[in-house]
C-alpha positions in Angstrom: -56.1 148.1 -5.9 -52.4 148.2 -6.6 -50.5 145.0 -5.9 -48.4 144.9 -2.7 -45.6 142.7 -4.2 -43.9 142.9 -7.5 -44.1 139.2 -8.6 -41.6 139.7 -11.4 -39.0 141.0 -8.9 -39.7 138.0 -6.6 -39.0 135.6 -9.5 -35.8 137.4 -10.5 -34.5 137.6 -6.9 -35.0 133.8 -6.3 -33.7 133.0 -9.8 -30.5 134.9 -9.0 -30.2 133.3 -5.6 -30.7 129.7 -6.8 -27.1 128.6 -7.2 -26.0 129.7 -3.7 -29.3 129.3 -1.9 -28.6 126.2 0.1 -25.4 127.6 1.5 -27.2 130.6 3.0 -30.6 129.3 3.9 -29.9 127.7 7.3 -33.1 129.0 8.9 -35.2 127.9 6.0 -33.6 124.4 6.3 -34.4 124.3 10.1 -38.0 125.3 9.5 -38.3 122.8 6.7 -37.0 120.0 9.0 -39.5 120.9 11.7 -42.4 121.0 9.2 -41.4 117.7 7.8 -41.2 116.2 11.3 -44.8 117.2 11.9 -45.8 114.5 9.3 -44.8 111.9 11.9 -47.6 113.0 14.3 -50.3 112.5 11.6 -52.0 109.3 10.6 -50.2 106.7 8.5 -51.8 107.9 5.3 -50.3 106.8 2.0 -50.9 109.7 -0.4 -51.0 109.3 -4.2 -50.1 112.9 -5.1 -48.0 115.3 -3.0 -47.4 118.9 -4.0 -44.5 121.0 -2.6 -45.4 124.7 -3.3 -42.5 127.0 -3.4 -40.2 124.0 -3.4 -37.0 125.9 -4.0 -34.0 123.6 -4.4 -36.2 120.5 -3.8 -35.1 119.2 -0.4 -38.6 118.8 1.0 -39.8 117.2 -2.2 -37.0 114.7 -2.0 -37.7 113.9 1.6 -41.4 113.3 0.9 -40.5 111.2 -2.1 -38.4 109.0 0.3 -41.2 109.0 2.9 -43.9 108.0 0.3 -42.0 106.0 -2.4 -45.2 105.1 -4.2 -46.5 108.7 -4.4 -46.2 111.1 -7.2 -44.4 114.1 -5.8 -44.6 117.5 -7.6 -42.1 120.3 -6.8 -43.6 123.6 -7.9 -41.7 126.9 -7.9 -42.0 130.3 -9.5 -38.2 130.5 -10.3 -37.0 128.1 -13.0 -33.3 128.2 -11.8 -34.5 126.9 -8.4 -36.1 123.9 -10.1 -32.9 123.3 -12.1 -31.1 123.1 -8.7 -33.9 120.8 -7.4 -33.0 118.3 -10.2 -29.9 117.4 -8.0 -32.3 116.2 -5.3 -34.5 114.3 -7.8 -32.1 111.3 -8.3 -32.9 108.8 -11.0 -33.9 106.2 -8.3 -36.5 108.4 -6.7 -37.4 111.2 -9.1 -40.1 113.8 -8.6 -41.8 116.1 -11.1 -40.8 119.7 -11.3 -43.3 122.4 -12.4 -42.6 126.1 -12.9 -45.7 127.9 -11.8 -47.2 130.5 -9.5 -48.7 129.5 -6.1 -51.5 131.9 -6.8 -52.6 129.9 -9.9 -51.9 126.2 -9.4 -52.0 124.4 -12.8 -53.5 121.3 -11.3 -57.0 119.7 -11.5 -59.6 120.1 -8.8 -59.3 117.4 -6.1 -56.1 115.9 -7.5 -53.7 116.3 -4.6 -53.6 114.5 -1.2 -51.0 116.5 0.6 -49.8 120.1 0.1 -46.5 121.2 1.7 -45.2 124.7 1.5 -42.2 126.0 3.5 -41.6 129.7 3.8 -43.2 130.7 0.5 -46.5 132.3 1.4 -44.9 135.5 2.8 -44.6 136.6 -0.8 -48.4 136.3 -1.3 -50.5 139.3 -0.4 -54.0 137.6 -0.7 -53.8 134.6 1.6 -57.5 133.7 1.5 -57.3 133.6 -2.3 -54.2 131.4 -2.4 -55.6 129.1 0.3 -58.8 128.8 -1.7 -56.6 127.6 -4.6 -54.9 125.1 -2.4 -58.3 123.8 -1.2 -59.5 123.5 -4.8 -56.7 121.1 -5.7 -56.9 119.1 -2.5 -59.0 116.0 -2.3 -61.6 115.7 0.4 -59.8 114.8 3.6 -56.5 116.1 2.1 -53.8 117.7 4.3 -52.0 121.0 4.0 -48.8 121.9 6.0 -47.3 125.3 5.5 -45.1 127.9 7.1 -44.7 131.6 6.6 -43.0 134.5 8.3 -44.9 136.6 10.8 -44.9 140.3 11.5 -42.1 140.2 14.1 -39.7 139.0 11.3 -36.8 141.5 10.8 -38.4 144.0 13.2 -35.0 145.4 14.1 -34.1 146.0 10.4 -37.5 147.5 9.7 -37.1 150.0 12.6 -33.5 150.9 11.7 -34.5 151.7 8.1 -37.6 153.6 9.2 -35.3 156.0 11.1 -33.3 156.6 7.9 -35.8 156.5 5.1 -39.5 156.9 4.6 -39.6 154.2 1.8 -40.5 150.6 2.8 -37.5 148.2 3.1 -39.1 145.2 4.8 -42.2 143.5 3.7 -45.3 143.4 5.9 -46.1 139.9 7.1 -49.5 138.4 8.0 -50.1 137.8 11.7 -51.0 134.5 13.2 -54.6 135.7 13.5 -54.7 136.7 9.9 -53.2 133.4 8.9 -55.9 131.5 10.8 -58.7 133.6 9.5 -57.5 133.1 5.9 -57.6 129.3 6.4 -61.1 129.4 7.8 -62.4 131.8 5.0 -61.0 129.4 2.4 -63.0 126.6 3.9 -60.3 124.6 5.7 -61.4 122.4 8.5 -59.6 121.9 11.9 -56.7 124.3 11.3 -53.9 124.2 13.8 -51.8 127.3 13.8 -48.6 127.8 15.9 -45.6 130.1 15.9 -41.9 130.0 16.7 -39.5 132.9 17.2 -35.9 132.6 16.0 -33.2 135.0 17.0 -30.2 135.1 14.6 -27.2 137.4 15.0 -24.8 139.1 12.6 -21.5 141.0 12.9 -22.9 144.0 11.1 -25.7 145.3 8.9 -23.9 144.5 5.6 -23.7 140.8 6.7 -27.4 140.6 7.3 -28.1 142.3 3.9 -25.8 139.9 2.1 -27.6 136.9 3.6 -31.0 138.3 2.6 -29.8 138.7 -1.0 -28.3 135.2 -1.0 -31.7 133.7 -0.1 -33.6 135.9 -2.5 -35.3 137.8 0.3 -34.8 141.3 -1.2 -37.4 144.1 -1.0 -40.1 143.0 -3.5 -42.7 145.6 -2.5 -44.3 147.3 -5.5 -43.9 150.6 -3.7 -40.2 150.2 -3.0 -37.6 152.8 -3.9 -36.4 151.8 -7.4 -33.0 153.4 -7.0 -30.2 152.0 -4.9 -30.2 152.8 -1.2 -27.7 155.7 -0.9 -24.7 155.5 1.3 -26.1 158.2 3.6 -29.4 156.3 4.2 -27.6 153.0 4.7 -25.2 154.6 7.1 -28.1 156.1 9.0 -29.9 152.7 9.2 -26.6 151.1 10.4 -26.2 153.7 13.1 -29.8 153.2 14.2 -29.2 149.4 14.5 -25.9 149.8 16.5 -27.5 150.3 20.0 -29.0 146.8 19.7 -25.7 144.9 19.9 -25.8 142.0 22.4 -23.3 141.0 25.0 -21.2 139.3 22.3 -21.1 142.5 20.2 -23.4 141.1 17.5 -26.6 142.6 16.0 -29.8 140.6 16.6 -32.4 139.7 14.0 -35.8 138.4 14.8 -37.6 135.8 12.6 -41.1 134.9 13.5 -42.4 131.7 11.8 -46.1 130.8 11.6 
């Protein structure tokens, strides 16, 4: 079966976005904060090894290093420039390890990790049961995994606008909350708790939304994507299809479903 995503394109897109990522990734920061806050509702465990998968610029790894000062925290990301940016978060007083690797093939020993944290990374993985099986492999018995991903309502307006202008896919398919839960169970996780939030962001126009997507590395990474640039006529048709959705303040809405 042909792959759904072009992993090399994903790596390149996030590598290019690394330097300006934090300035553009407001939603990612909000979801990260909520995911980190959920640690407070858990028991008072003191993990020895914590793994941040898809760590990006390292803010979550730094927060967990502060929370568990005696733990070894490992920030893992596919894009090396992201890890170079993460070095700014890994101060000499509370450093954490940085590893460039793929979430689908974790270079860690079986049963070596107490906590896995992954914020808005798994939407770039097409085989969730397989990646969750890899997570379970490296977790110790009784280990904890907290993760977030985008759901199918994400960028629904953009998907529909481009569908009216072009037959080629422009927005990735995202796993539903049911598929997410099923993948956890099939990988052997116990007591999964799955929830969802829906965020609504607004933009002055379609180019502003597309600029933000490029700035956070969220470009079209589907293997079946059109390899040439989207022509002016197709882009104009998509923009025209988006226009009727403007809200009372004259701004274009954009839905982001987070699981």
